C-alpha positions in Angstrom: 32.0 -45.6 195.2 28.6 -46.6 196.5 27.0 -44.0 194.2 29.0 -45.2 191.3 27.9 -48.8 191.9 24.3 -47.7 192.1 24.6 -45.7 188.8 26.4 -48.5 187.0 23.5 -50.8 187.9 20.8 -48.3 186.9 22.3 -46.6 183.8 21.8 -49.4 181.3 18.1 -49.6 181.9 17.7 -45.8 182.0 19.5 -45.5 178.7 17.0 -47.8 177.1 14.0 -46.3 178.9 14.8 -42.7 177.7 16.3 -43.6 174.4 13.7 -41.4 172.5 14.0 -38.4 174.8 16.9 -36.2 173.5 17.2 -34.0 176.5 17.2 -36.8 179.1 19.4 -39.2 177.1 22.1 -36.4 176.6 22.4 -36.0 180.4 22.4 -39.8 181.0 25.1 -40.4 178.3 27.6 -38.1 180.0 27.4 -39.8 183.4 29.7 -42.8 182.8 32.7 -40.5 182.6 32.2 -39.5 186.3 31.9 -42.9 187.7 34.8 -44.2 189.9 36.8 -46.5 187.6 37.5 -49.1 190.3 33.8 -50.2 190.3 34.2 -51.3 186.6 36.7 -54.0 187.8 34.3 -55.6 190.3 33.4 -59.1 189.0 29.7 -58.8 190.1 29.4 -55.6 188.0 30.8 -57.0 184.8 27.4 -57.7 183.3 26.2 -54.2 184.1 29.3 -52.7 182.5 28.8 -54.8 179.4 25.2 -53.7 179.1 26.3 -50.1 179.6 28.8 -49.9 176.8 26.5 -51.9 174.5 23.6 -49.4 175.1 26.0 -46.5 174.6 27.1 -47.9 171.3 23.5 -48.4 170.1 22.6 -44.9 171.1 25.5 -43.5 169.3 24.7 -45.4 166.1 21.1 -44.3 166.1 21.1 -40.7 167.4 21.2 -37.7 165.2 21.5 -35.0 167.9 24.9 -33.5 168.0 24.9 -32.9 171.8 23.9 -36.5 172.5 26.5 -37.8 170.1 29.2 -35.6 171.6 28.5 -36.7 175.2 28.1 -40.4 174.2 31.4 -40.2 172.3 33.1 -38.7 175.4 31.9 -41.5 177.6 32.8 -44.3 175.1 36.3 -42.9 174.7 36.9 -42.3 178.4 35.9 -45.9 179.2 38.7 -47.0 176.9 41.3 -45.3 179.1 42.7 -45.9 182.5 43.8 -49.1 184.2 40.5 -50.7 185.1 39.8 -54.3 184.2 37.2 -53.5 181.4 39.4 -51.4 179.1 39.7 -54.3 176.6 35.9 -54.7 176.5 35.4 -51.0 176.1 37.9 -50.8 173.1 36.2 -53.8 171.5 32.8 -52.1 171.8 34.1 -48.8 170.4 35.8 -50.7 167.6 32.4 -52.2 166.7 30.9 -48.7 166.5 33.7 -47.4 164.3 33.6 -50.4 162.0 29.8 -50.1 161.7 30.1 -46.4 160.7 32.8 -47.2 158.2 30.7 -49.9 156.6 27.6 -47.6 156.4 29.6 -44.8 154.8 31.2 -47.2 152.2 27.8 -48.8 151.4 26.0 -45.5 151.0 28.6 -43.8 148.9 29.3 -46.9 146.8 25.6 -47.4 146.0 25.3 -43.8 145.1 27.8 -43.8 142.3 29.8 -46.8 141.2 32.6 -44.6 139.8 33.3 -43.3 143.3 33.5 -46.8 144.7 35.8 -47.8 141.9 38.3 -45.0 142.5 38.5 -45.7 146.2 38.4 -49.5 146.2 40.8 -50.1 143.3 43.8 -49.7 145.6 42.5 -52.3 148.0 43.0 -56.1 147.7 39.7 -57.7 147.0 40.3 -60.0 150.0 41.0 -57.1 152.4 38.6 -56.5 155.3 37.6 -53.0 153.9 36.5 -54.4 150.6 35.0 -57.7 151.7 32.8 -56.3 154.4 31.3 -53.6 152.2 30.7 -56.2 149.5 29.0 -58.6 151.9 26.8 -55.8 153.3 25.6 -54.9 149.8 25.0 -58.5 148.6 23.7 -59.9 151.9 20.9 -57.6 152.6 19.1 -54.6 151.2 20.0 -51.1 152.4 18.0 -50.1 155.5 17.1 -46.5 156.2 19.3 -44.8 158.8 18.1 -43.0 161.9 16.5 -39.7 161.0 16.0 -40.6 157.3 13.1 -42.0 155.3 13.5 -45.0 153.0 15.7 -44.3 150.0 14.5 -44.2 146.5 16.1 -46.2 143.7 17.5 -43.1 142.0 20.7 -42.2 143.8 23.2 -41.0 141.2 24.1 -37.4 141.4 25.3 -37.2 137.8 22.5 -39.1 136.1 20.4 -36.9 133.8 17.2 -38.5 135.1 17.8 -37.3 138.7 17.4 -33.6 138.3 15.2 -32.5 141.1 14.8 -36.1 142.4 18.2 -37.0 143.7 18.0 -39.1 146.8 18.0 -36.6 149.7 17.5 -39.4 152.2 20.7 -41.1 151.1 22.7 -37.9 151.2 21.3 -37.2 154.7 22.3 -40.6 155.9 25.8 -40.1 154.5 25.9 -36.8 156.4 24.8 -38.3 159.7 27.3 -41.2 159.6 30.2 -39.0 158.6 29.2 -36.7 161.4 29.2 -39.6 163.9 32.6 -40.7 162.7 33.9 -37.1 162.8 32.8 -36.6 166.4 34.6 -39.8 167.4 37.7 -38.7 165.5 37.8 -35.5 167.6 37.8 -37.6 170.8 40.2 -40.4 170.1 42.7 -41.8 167.6 40.7 -43.9 165.2 43.7 -45.7 163.8 43.6 -47.9 167.0 40.4 -49.4 165.6 41.6 -50.1 162.1 43.7 -53.1 161.1 46.3 -52.4 158.4 45.5 -55.5 156.5 47.9 -56.4 153.7 50.1 -53.5 154.6 47.3 -51.0 153.6 46.5 -48.2 156.0 42.7 -48.8 156.3 42.0 -45.5 158.0 43.8 -43.6 155.2 41.9 -45.6 152.7 38.6 -44.6 154.3 39.6 -40.9 154.2 40.5 -41.3 150.6 37.1 -42.9 149.9 35.2 -40.1 151.7 37.3 -37.5 149.9 36.6 -38.9 146.5 32.9 -39.2 147.3 32.7 -35.6 148.3 34.7 -34.5 145.3 32.2 -36.2 143.0 29.3 -34.4 144.7 31.1 -31.0 144.6 31.7 -31.4 140.9 28.0 -32.2 140.3 27.2 -28.9 142.2 29.9 -26.7 140.7 28.5 -23.4 139.3 28.4 -22.9 135.6 30.0 -19.7 134.2 28.6 -19.3 130.7 31.4 -16.9 129.9 33.9 -19.7 130.2 31.5 -22.5 129.0 29.9 -20.7 126.1 29.0 -24.0 124.4 27.6 -25.6 127.6 24.5 -23.5 128.1 22.5 -26.6 128.8 25.0 -27.5 131.6 23.0 -25.2 133.9 20.1 -27.6 133.6 22.2 -30.4 135.0 23.0 -28.6 138.3 21.4 -30.1 141.4 18.5 -27.8 142.3 16.8 -29.8 145.1 17.4 -27.8 148.4 17.2 -30.8 150.6 19.9 -32.6 148.5 22.1 -29.5 148.4 21.7 -29.0 152.1 22.7 -32.6 152.9 25.7 -32.5 150.6 26.9 -29.3 152.1 26.7 -30.8 155.6 28.5 -33.9 154.4 31.3 -31.7 153.0 31.6 -29.8 156.2 31.8 -33.0 158.3 34.1 -34.7 155.8 36.6 -31.9 155.9 36.7 -32.0 159.7 37.0 -35.8 159.7 40.0 -35.8 157.4 41.6 -32.9 159.3 41.2 -34.7 162.6 42.6 -38.0 161.3 45.5 -36.1 159.8 46.1 -34.4 163.1 46.1 -37.7 165.0 48.7 -39.1 162.6 50.8 -36.0 163.0 50.6 -36.1 166.8 51.5 -39.8 166.8 54.5 -39.2 164.6 55.8 -36.3 166.7 55.4 -38.5 169.8 57.1 -41.5 168.4 60.0 -39.5 167.0 60.3 -37.5 170.3 59.8 -34.2 168.4 57.7 -32.5 171.2 60.4 -31.0 173.3 60.8 -28.5 176.1 63.1 -25.5 176.0 66.1 -27.4 177.6 65.8 -30.1 174.9 65.8 -27.4 172.2 69.0 -25.8 173.6 70.7 -29.2 173.7 69.7 -29.9 170.1 71.1 -26.5 169.0 74.4 -27.3 170.6 74.5 -30.6 168.7 74.2 -28.8 165.4 73.7 -31.8 163.2 70.8 -31.1 160.7 69.1 -33.8 158.6 69.2 -32.6 155.0 67.2 -35.5 153.7 63.6 -35.0 152.3 60.4 -36.9 152.5 58.2 -37.3 149.5 55.7 -39.9 150.6 54.1 -40.4 154.0 50.6 -40.9 155.2 50.5 -37.4 156.8 51.7 -35.8 153.5 49.2 -37.8 151.4 46.3 -36.9 153.6 47.3 -33.3 153.7 47.5 -33.1 149.9 44.1 -34.9 149.6 42.6 -32.3 151.9 44.1 -29.5 150.0 42.6 -30.7 146.7 39.2 -31.0 148.4 39.5 -27.5 149.8 40.3 -26.1 146.4 37.2 -27.8 145.0 35.1 -26.3 147.8 36.3 -22.8 146.9 35.6 -23.4 143.2 31.9 -23.3 144.2 32.2 -19.5 144.2 29.4 -17.9 142.2 30.6 -14.6 140.8 28.2 -11.7 140.4 27.6 -10.0 137.1 29.4 -7.0 138.4 32.6 -9.0 138.7 32.5 -9.7 135.0 31.9 -6.1 134.1 28.9 -7.0 131.9 25.3 -8.1 132.1 23.8 -11.2 133.8 23.8 -13.3 130.6 27.4 -14.3 131.1 26.6 -16.2 134.3 24.2 -19.1 134.6 21.2 -18.4 136.8 21.5 -20.1 140.2 18.7 -20.6 142.6 18.8 -19.3 146.2 19.4 -22.9 147.4 22.5 -23.2 145.1 23.9 -19.9 146.3 23.3 -20.9 149.9 25.1 -24.2 149.2 28.1 -22.4 147.6 28.3 -20.1 150.6 28.1 -22.9 153.1 30.8 -25.1 151.7 33.2 -22.1 151.2 32.7 -21.1 154.9 33.4 -24.7 155.9 36.5 -24.7 153.6 37.7 -21.4 155.1 37.4 -22.8 158.6 39.3 -26.0 157.7 41.9 -24.0 155.8 42.6 -22.0 158.9 42.9 -25.2 161.0 45.2 -26.7 158.4 47.5 -23.6 158.4 47.7 -23.8 162.1 48.4 -27.5 162.2 51.2 -27.1 159.6 52.5 -23.6 160.0 55.2 -22.2 157.6 57.7 -22.1 160.5 57.9 -25.9 160.2 60.0 -25.4 157.1 62.9 -24.6 159.4 62.5 -27.8 161.4 65.2 -30.4 161.8 62.8 -33.3 160.9 62.5 -33.9 157.2 58.8 -34.8 157.5 58.1 -31.6 159.4 59.8 -29.6 156.7 57.8 -31.5 154.0 54.3 -30.9 155.6 54.9 -27.2 156.3 52.1 -25.5 154.4 54.2 -22.9 152.4 52.3 -22.9 149.1 49.0 -21.8 150.5 48.5 -18.8 148.1 45.6 -20.3 146.1 43.6 -21.2 149.2 44.3 -17.8 150.9 43.4 -16.0 147.7 40.1 -18.0 147.3 39.1 -17.3 150.9 40.0 -13.6 150.5 37.8 -13.4 147.4 34.9 -15.0 149.2 35.2 -12.7 152.2 35.5 -9.6 150.0 32.3 -10.7 148.2 30.5 -10.9 151.6 31.9 -7.6 152.9 28.4 -6.0 152.6 26.9 -8.6 154.9 29.6 -7.8 157.5 29.1 -4.1 157.1 25.3 -4.5 157.7 26.1 -5.5 161.3 27.1 -1.9 162.0 23.6 -0.8 161.1 21.4 -3.6 162.5 19.8 -3.3 165.9 20.6 -6.9 166.6 24.0 -8.0 165.5 24.5 -11.2 163.4 27.5 -12.6 165.3 27.7 -15.8 163.2 28.9 -13.9 160.1 32.1 -12.4 161.6 32.7 -15.6 163.6 32.4 -17.7 160.5 34.5 -15.5 158.2 36.9 -13.4 160.3 37.7 -15.6 163.2 39.2 -18.5 161.1 41.2 -16.0 159.0 42.4 -14.1 162.1 43.6 -17.3 163.8 45.6 -18.3 160.7 47.1 -14.9 160.2 48.2 -14.5 163.8 49.6 -18.0 163.9 51.7 -17.5 160.8 52.4 -13.8 161.2 56.2 -14.1 161.0 55.7 -15.1 157.4 52.2 -13.7 156.9 50.4 -12.7 153.8 50.1 -8.8 153.8 47.2 -8.9 151.2 45.3 -11.3 153.3 46.0 -9.2 156.4 44.9 -6.1 154.6 41.5 -7.6 153.8 41.1 -8.8 157.4 42.1 -5.5 159.0 39.3 -3.7 157.1 36.9 -4.9 159.6 38.5 -3.4 162.7 35.7 -0.8 162.4 32.3 -0.4 160.8 31.5 -4.1 160.8 29.9 -4.5 164.2 31.3 -5.1 167.7 32.0 -8.8 167.2 34.2 -8.1 164.1 35.9 -5.3 165.9 36.7 -7.6 168.8 38.0 -10.4 166.6 40.3 -8.1 164.6 41.5 -6.2 167.6 42.6 -9.4 169.4 44.4 -10.6 166.2 46.1 -7.2 165.8 47.4 -7.4 169.4 49.0 -10.7 168.6 50.4 -9.5 165.3 51.9 -6.5 166.9 53.5 -8.7 169.6 55.0 -11.0 166.9 56.1 -8.4 164.3 54.9 -4.8 164.7 56.6 -3.5 161.5 54.9 -6.1 159.4 51.6 -5.2 161.1 52.2 -1.6 160.1 52.8 -2.6 156.5 49.6 -4.6 156.5 47.7 -1.5 157.7 49.0 0.5 154.7 47.9 -2.4 152.4 44.5 -2.4 153.9 44.0 1.4 153.7 45.4 1.7 150.2 43.2 -1.2 148.8 40.1 0.2 150.4 40.9 3.7 149.2 41.4 2.5 145.6 38.1 0.7 145.8 36.5 3.9 147.1 37.8 5.9 144.2 36.6 3.3 141.7 33.1 3.4 143.2 32.7 7.2 142.9 29.2 7.9 141.6 28.9 9.4 138.1 26.0 11.1 136.3 25.9 9.9 132.7 22.8 11.9 131.7 23.5 15.6 130.9 19.8 16.4 131.6 18.9 14.1 134.5 15.3 13.8 135.8 14.4 14.6 139.4 14.5 10.9 140.2 17.9 10.4 138.7 19.2 13.5 140.6 17.8 12.1 143.8 19.5 8.7 143.3 22.8 10.5 142.4 22.7 12.6 145.6 22.0 9.5 147.7 24.9 7.7 146.0 27.2 10.7 146.7 26.1 10.8 150.4 26.8 7.1 150.7 30.2 7.6 149.1 31.1 10.3 151.6 30.0 8.0 154.5 32.4 5.3 153.1 35.3 7.7 153.2 34.4 8.6 156.8 34.4 4.9 157.7 37.9 4.7 156.1 39.1 7.6 158.2 37.7 5.9 161.3 39.5 2.7 160.5 42.8 4.6 160.1 42.1 6.2 163.5 41.6 2.7 165.0 44.8 1.5 163.4 46.8 4.4 164.8 45.5 3.7 168.3 46.8 0.2 168.2 50.4 1.5 167.8 50.6 2.6 171.4 49.0 4.2 174.4 49.3 7.6 176.1 51.4 8.9 173.3 54.0 6.2 173.7 54.7 3.6 171.0 54.3 0.0 172.3 57.4 -1.0 170.4 60.4 1.1 169.5 60.8 -0.8 166.2 57.8 1.2 165.1 59.5 4.6 165.2 61.6 4.3 162.1 58.9 2.2 160.4 56.4 5.0 160.9 58.7 7.4 159.0 58.7 5.0 156.1 55.0 4.4 156.5 54.2 8.1 156.2 56.6 8.6 153.3 55.0 5.7 151.4 51.5 7.2 152.0 52.7 10.6 150.7 54.3 9.0 147.7 51.0 7.1 146.9 49.0 10.3 147.4 51.0 12.2 144.8 51.2 9.4 142.3 48.9 9.3 139.3 49.9 5.9 138.1 47.3 3.1 138.1 47.9 -0.4 139.3 49.4 -1.3 135.9 51.9 1.5 136.2 50.2 3.6 133.5 49.6 7.4 133.8 45.8 7.2 133.6 44.7 9.0 136.7 43.8 12.6 137.0 46.6 14.7 138.5 46.1 15.1 142.3 43.2 12.7 142.4 44.7 10.7 145.2 45.5 13.7 147.5 42.4 12.9 149.6 44.4 9.9 150.8 46.4 12.4 152.9 43.2 12.9 155.1 43.5 9.2 156.0 47.2 9.4 156.5 46.8 12.3 158.9 45.3 10.0 161.5 48.9 8.9 162.3 50.1 12.6 162.7 50.4 12.4 166.5 53.2 9.9 166.3 55.3 11.9 163.7 54.9 15.3 165.4 56.8 14.0 168.4 59.8 12.9 166.4 61.7 16.0 165.2 64.1 14.1 162.9 61.3 12.2 161.2 59.2 15.4 160.9 62.1 17.1 159.2 62.6 14.3 156.7 58.9 14.2 155.9 58.9 18.0 155.5 61.6 17.7 152.9 59.9 14.8 151.1 56.5 16.6 151.1 58.1 19.8 149.7 59.8 17.9 146.9 56.5 16.1 145.9 54.4 19.3 146.1 56.9 21.2 143.9 56.7 18.4 141.3 53.0 18.7 141.4 53.1 22.5 140.9 55.5 22.2 138.0 53.1 19.9 136.2 51.4 21.4 133.2 48.0 20.2 134.5 48.4 21.7 138.0 45.7 24.3 137.4 43.2 21.4 136.9 43.7 19.9 140.3 40.4 19.9 142.2 40.1 22.4 145.0 39.1 19.6 147.5 42.3 17.7 146.8 44.4 20.8 147.4 42.5 21.4 150.6 43.3 17.9 151.8 47.0 18.6 151.1 46.9 21.8 153.1 45.1 20.1 156.0 47.7 17.3 156.1 50.5 19.9 156.4 48.7 21.5 159.2 48.0 18.2 161.1 51.6 17.2 160.9 52.8 20.7 161.8 54.7 21.1 158.5 55.5 24.5 157.0 53.7 25.6 153.8 55.6 26.0 150.6 56.7 29.6 149.7 54.8 31.3 146.9 56.6 31.0 143.5 58.1 34.3 142.2 58.1 35.0 138.5 61.8 35.1 138.0 62.9 32.3 140.3 62.4 28.6 139.7 60.5 26.6 142.3 63.5 24.3 142.6 65.8 27.1 143.7 63.2 28.4 146.1 63.0 24.9 147.6 66.8 24.8 148.0 66.9 28.3 149.6 64.1 27.4 152.0 65.8 24.2 153.0 69.1 26.1 153.6 67.2 28.6 155.9 65.7 25.8 157.8 69.1 24.2 158.3 70.7 27.5 159.5 67.8 28.1 161.9 68.2 24.6 163.4 71.9 25.2 163.8 
């Protein structure tokens, strides 16, 4: 207590003295949390306490260092808790900070583009606190530069033709800083405590709507131009924001804004569950099941539902920043507007931010909530997430080469798998009972050949998936292997020139070697998948035993099929038999199950006889037939009898099966 009193007396002056030293101020700002709360109630220390919270508030409003902001926010929020005599003063000071940040954001975004302000302010009564304060700030004084930003220029509109290359980076950076400050506070405490619902309008929701609309306006101004779609808007590419500083600030604002709205939504959701007593232990759940009275009503309008939908629309706009390569169009570069490196970096940054927030949102509102007793919980369950999932899968697929590079680099880039795979893995594992197999298939590709960090992330997720639903996990393995195999087949190198030069031959040979390495990586992935099914030759879950039989049969069926993804007979006969080399990595599990092995033997014989009866059988490549023979050997299956000239292959199959049955009897 003596030490706490001494620190309480000294801290206010120390905060002022070292205000410009980031390292020192960060350490000083975290100290108030560790003081004994009883000293705050001492009458003789009231002035010291008031100076402390005032200086903490000033530091928070002026600092741009995230570590300083985080520690200061923790101290401010902790001083608002407990039963000491200064809780009221602490909450009043924190409210001043929150209101100041709100007014700054409103002023900066309103001055940038009047259309944004109109869309957000139109639903507020002109006499409300939210509208009147921002109006007074704009009319009563000129805008002052924020901490870390130089004075703003007069040109601030992002959509004005005159602003190309000269948009106000300082204003955008100021918006980013203040949204970040508010976001950090939103992570530490419920901001709704500091907003008055004037005229029955939820002021915090209104602020989130305002920020959301402002970010949407900026994302639309940055949206990539596809000249294939916008053939008559060739000049639209010239209207894209090119300034790297502006794009960087907008990207950071989007990232912070997404997290701010998500945090606010989470606090509203937590408060609702607490008020409605929806957070229950196992005993409560059993009692409720015995009651058996379900509420069949529905909820169409609620602050949580509105904020969730706002956030979903913002996330979709983030993913619309995707810039397709010319290869994805199947033609030359002229169909896609040229984008600078800064524009491409911006598009990648906001999509990574959107992927992370999408994962958080899917964990906050899992699909399982659709079975809840509460009508609101059923309403907020994020069931229709296909568009967001598909967009993130598309983005990760486009960045697969960057993930694969980690396997070759001497020093691994851990941020890439942590930014792309970790959010997806969390969302998949949390919703695995109703998981998306296509999404899981893309995710599972990186269990191998993408570096140790990616392997660790995917392996941990697979363990959780196996625990939740092992059969669904096995199905996702097949989806992953099949999709990657089909991509591998499509990427097979081809020599167009009948008389290639030495240089062309060298390039072709290198491409062939790279193609072989890709197949080896695919085989290695299958090996890793197989290892996750059990240890020491024993399956980790007995549900996998019958599922493995179906898994192998589906792999065999796919290997013998020559139908493309559209169901048309366009593939060369036997061209997929090499998939059996991948499937053989699961052989050890089948060889131990006599009944399953017998069923697969029969299924294999039937498929191979169909292949042999085909009129184009003589054209099947020798390597594909070798893969077929190797698969039979790996599984311990008998080879087919040679066909005699006067007996049909069908009758020989029947005779051979009869002999096998008699031998087994």
